[in-house]
C-alpha positions as CSV (number, residue, x, y, z in Angstrom):
1,M,35.3,-9.4,-1.0
2,S,38.2,-10.9,1.0
3,K,36.6,-10.0,4.4
4,Q,33.3,-11.7,3.4
5,K,35.1,-14.8,2.0
6,E,36.7,-15.3,5.4
7,F,33.2,-15.9,6.9
8,R,30.7,-18.5,5.8
9,N,27.2,-18.7,7.1
10,A,26.8,-22.3,8.3
11,D,22.9,-22.0,8.0
12,A,23.0,-21.3,4.3
13,V,22.7,-24.2,1.8
14,L,24.7,-22.0,-0.6
15,D,26.4,-18.9,0.8
16,I,26.9,-15.7,-1.0
17,H,30.0,-16.7,-2.9
18,D,29.2,-20.4,-3.4
19,K,28.7,-21.4,-7.0
20,P,25.9,-24.0,-7.7
21,S,26.5,-27.0,-9.9
22,P,25.5,-26.5,-13.5
23,T,22.5,-28.8,-13.1
24,H,21.1,-26.9,-10.2
25,W,22.1,-23.4,-11.4
26,L,19.3,-23.1,-14.0
27,G,16.5,-24.3,-11.7
28,L,17.6,-22.0,-8.9
29,S,17.8,-19.0,-11.2
30,L,14.5,-19.8,-12.8
31,Q,12.9,-19.8,-9.3
32,H,14.1,-16.2,-8.8
33,L,13.0,-15.2,-12.3
34,F,9.5,-16.6,-11.8
35,T,9.2,-14.9,-8.4
36,M,9.9,-11.4,-9.7
37,F,8.3,-11.9,-13.1
38,G,4.7,-11.1,-12.3
39,A,5.4,-7.9,-10.5
40,T,8.2,-6.7,-12.9
41,V,6.0,-7.0,-16.0
42,L,2.9,-5.7,-14.2
43,V,4.5,-2.2,-13.8
44,P,5.1,-1.6,-17.5
45,I,1.6,-3.0,-18.3
46,L,0.0,-0.5,-15.9
47,V,2.1,2.4,-17.3
48,G,2.1,1.5,-21.0
49,I,5.7,0.5,-21.4
50,N,6.9,-2.5,-23.4
51,P,7.2,-5.4,-20.9
52,G,10.0,-6.9,-22.9
53,I,12.1,-3.8,-22.2
54,A,11.2,-4.0,-18.5
55,L,12.6,-7.6,-18.4
56,V,15.8,-6.5,-20.1
57,S,16.2,-3.4,-17.9
58,S,15.5,-5.5,-14.8
59,G,18.2,-8.0,-15.8
60,L,20.7,-5.3,-16.8
61,G,20.0,-3.3,-13.6
62,T,20.6,-6.4,-11.4
63,L,23.9,-7.1,-13.2
64,V,25.0,-3.5,-12.7
65,Y,24.1,-3.7,-9.0
66,L,26.0,-6.9,-8.5
67,T,29.0,-5.4,-10.2
68,V,29.0,-2.1,-8.2
69,T,28.6,-4.0,-4.9
70,H,31.5,-6.3,-5.9
71,G,29.2,-9.4,-5.8
72,K,28.7,-9.1,-2.1
73,I,24.9,-8.7,-1.9
74,P,22.4,-11.2,-3.2
75,A,19.7,-8.8,-4.3
76,Y,17.5,-8.8,-7.4
77,L,16.2,-5.5,-8.9
78,G,12.9,-5.4,-10.6
79,S,10.4,-2.7,-11.8
80,S,9.5,-0.2,-9.0
81,F,5.9,0.2,-8.0
82,A,6.6,3.5,-6.2
83,F,6.7,5.4,-9.4
84,I,3.6,4.0,-11.1
85,A,1.3,7.0,-10.5
86,A,4.0,9.5,-11.6
87,M,4.8,7.4,-14.7
88,Q,1.1,7.1,-15.7
89,L,0.8,10.9,-15.5
90,L,3.9,11.5,-17.5
91,M,3.0,8.9,-20.2
92,K,-0.3,10.7,-20.8
93,T,1.3,14.1,-21.1
94,D,4.8,13.8,-22.6
95,G,5.3,10.0,-23.3
96,Y,8.2,7.8,-22.4
97,P,11.0,10.4,-23.0
98,A,9.7,12.2,-19.9
99,I,9.6,8.9,-17.9
100,A,13.2,8.2,-19.0
101,Q,14.3,11.6,-17.8
102,G,12.6,11.0,-14.5
103,A,14.2,7.6,-14.1
104,I,17.6,9.0,-14.9
105,T,17.0,11.8,-12.4
106,T,16.0,9.4,-9.6
107,G,19.2,7.5,-10.3
108,L,21.2,10.6,-10.1
109,V,19.6,11.4,-6.7
110,Y,20.8,8.0,-5.5
111,V,24.3,8.7,-6.8
112,L,24.3,12.1,-5.1
113,V,23.1,10.7,-1.7
114,S,25.7,7.9,-2.1
115,V,28.5,10.5,-2.5
116,I,27.2,12.5,0.6
117,I,27.0,9.3,2.7
118,R,30.5,8.5,1.7
119,K,31.7,11.9,2.9
120,I,29.6,12.5,6.1
121,G,27.8,9.3,7.0
122,S,24.1,8.3,6.9
123,A,22.7,9.6,10.2
124,W,21.0,12.6,8.5
125,L,18.7,10.2,6.5
126,D,17.0,9.1,9.7
127,K,16.2,12.7,10.5
128,L,14.9,13.5,7.0
129,L,12.8,10.3,6.7
130,P,11.5,9.1,10.1
131,A,8.8,6.5,10.3
132,I,6.0,9.1,10.6
133,V,6.9,10.4,7.1
134,V,7.8,7.1,5.4
135,G,4.8,5.1,6.7
136,P,2.0,7.5,5.3
137,V,3.9,8.1,2.1
138,V,4.1,4.3,1.4
139,M,0.4,4.1,2.2
140,V,-0.2,6.9,-0.4
141,I,1.7,4.9,-3.0
142,G,-0.7,2.1,-2.7
143,L,-4.0,3.9,-2.0
144,G,-3.3,6.5,-4.6
145,L,-3.6,3.8,-7.3
146,A,-6.8,2.2,-5.9
147,A,-9.2,4.3,-8.0
148,N,-7.4,3.4,-11.3
149,A,-7.5,-0.3,-10.4
150,A,-11.2,-0.2,-9.7
151,S,-11.9,1.7,-12.9
152,N,-10.0,-0.8,-15.0
153,A,-11.9,-3.6,-13.3
154,M,-15.3,-2.2,-14.3
155,Y,-15.2,-0.4,-17.6
156,R,-14.2,-1.3,-21.1
157,T,-13.6,1.4,-23.7
158,V,-15.7,1.6,-26.8
159,D,-15.3,4.6,-29.1
160,N,-13.6,6.6,-26.3
161,N,-16.6,5.9,-24.0
162,Q,-16.3,3.8,-20.9
163,I,-19.0,1.2,-20.6
164,Y,-19.7,-0.9,-17.4
165,D,-19.1,-4.5,-18.2
166,F,-20.2,-7.3,-15.8
167,K,-17.7,-9.7,-17.5
168,Y,-14.9,-7.4,-16.5
169,V,-16.0,-7.2,-12.9
170,F,-16.4,-11.0,-12.7
171,V,-12.9,-11.7,-14.1
172,A,-11.4,-9.0,-11.8
173,L,-13.0,-10.4,-8.6
174,A,-12.3,-14.0,-9.6
175,T,-8.7,-13.2,-10.2
176,L,-8.5,-11.5,-6.8
177,A,-10.1,-14.5,-5.1
178,I,-7.8,-17.0,-6.8
179,T,-4.7,-14.9,-5.9
180,I,-5.8,-14.7,-2.3
181,F,-6.3,-18.5,-2.2
182,F,-2.8,-19.1,-3.7
183,N,-1.3,-16.7,-1.2
184,M,-2.9,-18.5,1.8
185,Y,-2.9,-22.2,0.9
186,L,0.1,-22.9,-1.4
187,K,3.5,-23.7,0.0
188,G,7.0,-24.5,-1.2
189,F,8.0,-23.1,-4.6
190,L,4.3,-22.5,-5.6
191,G,3.8,-20.5,-2.5
192,L,6.5,-18.1,-3.8
193,I,4.7,-17.3,-7.0
194,P,1.1,-16.6,-6.2
195,I,1.0,-13.4,-8.3
196,L,2.3,-15.2,-11.4
197,L,-0.2,-18.1,-10.8
198,G,-3.0,-15.5,-10.2
199,I,-2.2,-13.8,-13.5
200,I,-2.2,-17.2,-15.4
201,S,-5.5,-18.3,-13.8
202,G,-7.1,-14.9,-14.5
203,Y,-5.9,-15.0,-18.0
204,L,-7.3,-18.4,-18.6
205,L,-10.7,-17.3,-17.2
206,A,-10.6,-14.2,-19.4
207,L,-10.1,-16.5,-22.4
208,V,-13.1,-18.5,-21.4
209,V,-15.4,-15.4,-21.2
210,G,-14.0,-14.0,-24.4
211,I,-12.3,-10.8,-23.5
212,V,-8.8,-11.7,-24.8
213,D,-7.5,-10.8,-28.3
214,V,-5.1,-13.6,-29.2
215,Q,-4.4,-12.5,-32.8
216,P,-1.4,-10.3,-31.9
217,I,0.2,-13.4,-30.2
218,I,-0.3,-15.5,-33.4
219,D,1.2,-12.7,-35.5
220,A,4.2,-12.1,-33.3
221,N,7.6,-13.5,-34.2
222,W,9.4,-15.8,-31.7
223,F,12.5,-13.6,-31.8
224,A,11.9,-9.8,-31.7
225,L,14.1,-6.9,-30.8
226,P,12.5,-5.2,-27.8
227,D,11.3,-1.6,-28.4
228,F,14.3,0.1,-27.0
229,Q,13.8,3.8,-26.2
230,I,17.4,5.1,-26.5
231,P,17.9,8.8,-26.5
232,F,19.3,10.4,-29.7
233,I,18.4,7.2,-31.5
234,K,14.7,6.7,-30.8
235,Y,14.0,10.2,-29.7
236,Q,15.6,13.6,-29.2
237,P,15.8,14.3,-25.5
238,K,14.8,17.7,-24.1
239,L,14.3,19.0,-20.6
240,Y,11.0,17.8,-18.9
241,L,11.1,19.8,-15.7
242,G,7.8,18.3,-14.6
243,A,9.2,14.8,-14.9
244,V,12.2,15.8,-12.8
245,T,10.1,17.4,-10.0
246,T,7.5,14.6,-10.1
247,M,9.8,11.6,-9.8
248,A,12.9,12.9,-8.0
249,P,11.2,13.3,-4.5
250,I,10.0,9.7,-4.7
251,A,13.6,8.5,-4.8
252,F,13.8,9.3,-1.1
253,V,10.9,6.9,-0.5
254,T,12.4,4.1,-2.4
255,M,15.7,4.7,-0.5
256,T,13.9,3.7,2.7
257,E,12.7,0.5,1.0
258,H,16.3,-0.1,-0.1
259,I,17.6,0.3,3.4
260,G,14.9,-1.9,4.8
261,H,15.8,-4.7,2.4
262,L,19.4,-4.4,3.4
263,M,18.4,-4.8,7.1
264,V,16.5,-8.0,6.2
265,L,19.5,-9.3,4.1
266,N,21.9,-8.6,7.0
267,K,19.8,-10.8,9.2
268,L,19.5,-13.6,6.7
269,T,23.1,-13.7,5.7
270,K,24.6,-12.9,9.1
271,R,26.5,-10.0,7.7
272,N,26.5,-6.2,7.9
273,F,26.2,-4.8,4.4
274,F,26.1,-1.2,5.8
275,D,29.7,-1.7,6.6
276,D,30.8,-3.9,3.7
277,P,30.4,-2.9,0.9
278,G,28.7,0.1,2.6
279,L,25.4,1.9,2.2
280,N,27.1,4.4,-0.1
281,Q,28.0,1.6,-2.5
282,T,24.6,-0.1,-2.4
283,L,22.9,3.2,-3.2
284,L,25.3,3.8,-6.0
285,G,24.6,0.4,-7.5
286,D,20.8,1.0,-7.2
287,G,21.1,4.5,-8.7
288,L,23.3,3.4,-11.7
289,A,20.8,0.5,-12.3
290,Q,18.0,3.1,-12.6
291,I,20.0,5.2,-14.9
292,V,20.7,2.2,-17.2
293,A,16.9,1.4,-17.2
294,G,16.1,5.0,-18.2
295,F,18.6,4.9,-21.1
296,V,17.3,1.6,-22.6
297,G,13.5,2.3,-22.2
298,G,12.5,0.6,-19.0
299,P,10.9,1.8,-15.7
300,P,13.0,2.6,-12.7
301,V,14.1,-0.5,-10.8
302,T,14.5,-1.3,-7.1
303,S,15.4,-4.3,-4.9
304,Y,12.6,-6.9,-4.6
305,G,11.3,-8.2,-1.4
306,E,9.8,-11.2,-3.2
307,N,13.3,-12.4,-4.1
308,I,14.5,-11.8,-0.5
309,G,11.7,-14.2,0.5
310,V,13.1,-16.8,-1.8
311,L,16.5,-16.4,-0.1
312,A,14.9,-16.8,3.3
313,I,12.9,-20.0,2.4
314,T,15.5,-21.8,0.3
315,R,18.6,-20.6,2.3
316,V,20.3,-20.3,-1.1
317,H,22.1,-16.9,-0.9
318,S,24.4,-17.3,-3.9
319,V,25.0,-14.2,-6.0
320,F,25.7,-16.5,-8.9
321,V,22.0,-17.7,-8.7
322,I,20.9,-14.0,-8.7
323,G,23.1,-13.2,-11.6
324,G,21.8,-16.2,-13.5
325,A,18.2,-14.9,-13.0
326,A,19.3,-11.5,-14.4
327,V,20.8,-13.1,-17.5
328,L,17.6,-15.2,-18.1
329,A,15.5,-12.0,-17.8
330,V,17.5,-10.2,-20.4
331,C,17.2,-13.2,-22.8
332,L,13.4,-13.5,-22.3
333,G,13.0,-9.8,-23.3
334,F,13.9,-10.8,-26.9
335,V,11.1,-13.5,-27.1
336,G,8.5,-11.7,-29.2
337,K,5.6,-14.1,-28.5
338,L,6.2,-13.7,-24.8
339,T,6.0,-9.9,-25.1
340,A,2.8,-10.2,-27.2
341,L,1.3,-12.6,-24.6
342,I,2.0,-10.2,-21.8
343,L,0.4,-7.3,-23.7
344,S,-2.7,-9.4,-24.4
345,I,-3.5,-9.7,-20.6
346,P,-6.8,-7.8,-20.2
347,N,-7.3,-4.9,-17.7
348,P,-9.6,-6.9,-15.4
349,V,-6.9,-9.5,-14.7
350,I,-4.4,-6.8,-14.0
351,S,-6.9,-5.1,-11.7
352,G,-7.6,-8.2,-9.8
353,I,-3.9,-8.6,-9.1
354,S,-3.6,-4.9,-8.4
355,F,-6.2,-5.0,-5.6
356,V,-3.8,-7.3,-3.7
357,L,-0.5,-5.6,-4.7
358,F,-1.6,-2.0,-4.1
359,G,-3.3,-3.0,-0.9
360,V,-0.1,-4.8,0.3
361,I,1.9,-1.6,-0.4
362,A,-0.6,0.5,1.6
363,A,-0.5,-2.1,4.4
364,S,3.3,-2.0,4.4
365,G,3.1,1.7,5.2
366,L,0.8,0.9,8.2
367,K,3.3,-1.8,9.3
368,I,6.1,0.8,9.3
369,L,4.1,2.9,11.7
370,I,3.2,0.0,14.0
371,E,6.7,-1.5,14.1
372,N,8.2,1.9,15.0
373,H,5.5,2.5,17.7
374,V,4.5,5.9,16.3
375,D,2.4,7.7,18.9
376,F,-0.6,9.3,17.3
377,D,-1.6,11.0,20.6
378,K,1.2,13.5,19.7
379,K,-0.2,16.3,17.5
380,K,2.9,16.5,15.4
381,N,2.6,12.9,14.3
382,L,-1.2,13.2,13.7
383,L,-0.8,16.4,11.6
384,I,2.0,15.0,9.4
385,A,0.2,11.8,8.7
386,S,-3.1,13.6,8.0
387,V,-1.5,16.0,5.5
388,I,0.4,13.3,3.6
389,L,-2.6,11.0,3.3
390,V,-5.2,13.6,2.2
391,V,-2.8,15.4,-0.2
392,G,-1.5,12.1,-1.7
393,I,-4.7,10.2,-2.0
394,G,-6.8,13.3,-2.9
395,G,-4.7,14.0,-5.9
396,L,-3.6,17.6,-5.1
397,V,-1.1,18.7,-7.7
398,F,1.2,21.8,-7.4
399,Q,1.8,23.4,-10.8
400,V,3.5,26.7,-11.8
401,G,4.1,27.0,-15.5
402,T,5.9,23.8,-16.6
403,F,6.9,23.1,-13.0
404,T,4.8,20.3,-11.6
405,L,4.7,18.2,-8.4
406,S,2.4,15.2,-8.6
407,S,0.2,14.5,-5.6
408,M,2.6,11.7,-4.4
409,A,5.7,13.9,-4.7
410,L,3.9,16.8,-3.1
411,A,2.8,14.7,-0.2
412,T,6.3,13.5,0.4
413,V,7.8,17.0,0.3
414,L,5.1,18.3,2.7
415,G,5.7,15.4,5.1
416,I,9.5,16.0,5.1
417,V,9.0,19.8,5.6
418,L,6.5,19.4,8.4
419,N,8.6,16.9,10.2
420,L,11.6,19.4,10.1
421,I,9.8,22.5,11.1
422,L,7.2,21.4,13.7
423,P,8.2,21.2,17.3
424,E,8.1,17.8,19.1
425,Q,5.3,19.1,21.3
426,A,2.4,21.4,20.6
427,R,2.0,24.1,23.3
428,S,-1.2,22.6,24.4
429,E,0.7,19.4,25.1
430,E,3.4,21.0,27.3
431,K,3.2,20.4,31.0
432,E,2.4,23.5,33.0
C-alpha cells in the first residue's frame, strides 16, 4: 500500500485511501448500494435463491476482496449474471447444494489461475481467451436466457399449466418501456439506478393490475435470519460432478470480465493494478469471495460495472466508501420484510428488466468483437463464432452418465478448443 499512498490522483474528489467524513460516508455508500442492488437481487430471484442471502454474500464477498487486495482496488462484487442459466438448470435437478459446489469450484479455478499467474505470468490467458472466443460466449450468456425471460413475461402457472395472460405481457412491456426511459433521460444519481427505479415502477404497476401477493410481506418479521445454506449444517454435501463441469468453464469467461473491469479502473484511478497489487492477487480475492458465497448460500459474485460507473461519474474512488456499501448490504440481508418484498416481485416485472439486462450482456459481447476489430472474412473467426453461438443459444448439452456440460459451458469449451487447433488461415485463403 505504501507505493500507492505515495501517489494521489488529483482528479479524484476522494482518492482510493481517502476517508470521507462521517456525514458523507453513509450517503456515498448508500449510492453504491442502490446502484448494485437491483442487479444483485435479480440474480437470486431468477434462480430461486433467497435474495437476503445474496445481499449478505455480496457484502461479505466485497469485504474479502478488499482484504485480499490490501484495500488497493475500489471494486464492489455483486451476484454474477454469467452463471444464471447453469444455476437454473442445477436448481431444477439437484437444488442449491449443487449450485454451492459449482460456486466453490469456480472460486477454486480462480485461485488456481492466480497461483499459475504468480509463477509464470498472464500472457497465456490472452492465447486461451482471445476476443473471438470471449465475444460470442458473452453473447450466448445473454441470448441463452432470452427464451426464459419471454416465457415469464407471457405465462402464469395454474395447476402446473401455463396460461397466456395479457396482464403479464402488459406489465412486462410497460416495465421495459419505463426502464428504457429512465436509462435515456435521467441523469445524476437517478441516472445511475435505472434498473432499481424500473423494478419499483413495474412493481407499483403490478400492484395496480392485481398480480402481486402482499400477504407474505405483512406476515414477515422485520428482523429475520437469512436462509443460510451452510454445508454440514443445512445439508450434507456430496459430489455433484455435473455442477463442477457445468460451472467451472464459465469461470474463464468471468475472468475476462474481471480483467476488463481492472483495465477501466486503471484508467479512472491513474494506477496499474496489474502491477500493484497484481492480477494474481485480484483473481485470488475474487475467487475467495466466490468460495465464501458458496459456503453461506449465495450465488457466485463478480466485480460490477455499475459501481465502476459510479466511480467514474462521482470521482469518489475511496475504498472506505465501497467497504461501507458492503457492510450495509450485509445488514440489509437480515431485514425480513425487505426479503419478503423482493420475493413478491412478480415474474413480468423481472422479465421486463431482463429484456434490457440480458440484451445488454449480449450487446457487450458484440462490443468486444467490434473493439478488437475481429475480421469475419477470416474463416477461422467465422467458424469459431458460428459454433459458439449455435451450440450456446440452441441449448446443446453434452452428457455422459453423471457428467454434464451445459450448453453455455460446452460452447465455451468448443470455442477455446477450436481457437487452439485451427490454423490462422484456411488453405483456400492462402495466397498461391
